[in-house]
C-alpha positions in Angstrom: 39.4 64.4 58.7 37.4 61.4 57.4 35.0 61.4 60.3 33.3 64.7 59.4 33.0 63.5 55.7 31.4 60.2 56.9 29.1 62.1 59.2 28.1 64.5 56.5 27.5 61.6 54.1 25.3 59.8 56.6 23.3 63.0 57.3 22.7 63.5 53.6 21.7 59.8 53.1 19.3 60.0 56.0 17.7 63.2 54.6 17.2 61.6 51.2 15.6 58.5 52.8 13.3 60.7 54.9 12.4 62.8 51.9 11.6 59.7 49.9 9.3 58.4 52.7 7.5 61.7 52.9 7.1 62.0 49.2 5.8 58.4 48.9 3.3 58.7 51.8 0.6 60.7 49.9 0.7 58.2 47.0 0.1 55.3 49.4 -2.9 56.9 50.9 -6.2 55.1 50.4 -8.2 56.2 47.3 -11.3 58.3 47.8 -14.5 56.3 48.6 -16.4 55.2 45.5 -13.3 55.1 43.2 -11.9 52.0 41.8 -8.1 51.8 41.1 -6.7 48.8 39.4 -3.0 48.3 40.1 -0.6 45.6 39.3 0.8 44.6 42.7 1.8 41.3 41.3 1.1 38.9 39.8 1.0 41.1 36.8 -0.7 38.7 34.4 -4.4 38.0 34.9 -5.4 34.5 36.0 -6.2 32.2 33.1 -9.7 31.6 34.5 -11.5 30.6 37.6 -9.7 28.2 39.9 -6.2 29.1 38.8 -3.7 29.9 41.6 -0.6 32.0 41.2 2.7 30.3 42.3 5.6 32.5 41.3 7.3 34.4 38.5 10.4 33.3 36.6 12.9 35.1 34.4 13.2 32.2 31.9 10.4 30.3 30.3 12.3 27.1 30.7 12.5 27.6 34.5 8.7 28.2 34.6 8.1 25.1 32.6 10.5 23.0 34.7 8.7 24.0 38.0 5.3 23.4 36.3 6.3 19.9 35.2 7.8 19.1 38.6 4.5 20.1 40.3 2.6 17.7 38.0 5.1 14.9 38.6 4.8 15.5 42.4 1.0 15.7 42.0 1.0 19.1 43.6 -1.3 20.3 40.8 -3.0 18.9 37.8 -2.4 21.6 35.2 -0.1 24.6 34.8 0.3 27.6 32.5 3.3 29.9 32.1 2.3 33.4 31.0 5.0 35.9 29.9 7.0 37.0 27.0 10.5 38.1 26.0 9.8 41.5 27.6 8.2 40.2 30.9 8.9 37.6 33.5 6.9 34.3 33.2 4.1 33.9 35.8 3.3 30.3 36.8 -0.5 29.6 37.3 -1.7 26.2 38.5 -4.9 24.2 39.2 
């Protein structure tokens, strides 16, 4: 009795996944030529300026600062900035 229920559940799940792929496909199509679309693919914060390189994002500001300081101590980079707020993750940018 359980096998038909499991089979039915698997069929419904497969249909939902397939429908999600079909619905998502037109949105992922390339924009028309001559149009400019700006999207946040991540990193979401803009670079602090020329030469800055994105490393990663962190939930806590203290984690971002810790990794930034560790990179300076290891001489992996010379400066870092953590961009974020209470409502967003913190992005680590380095030079």
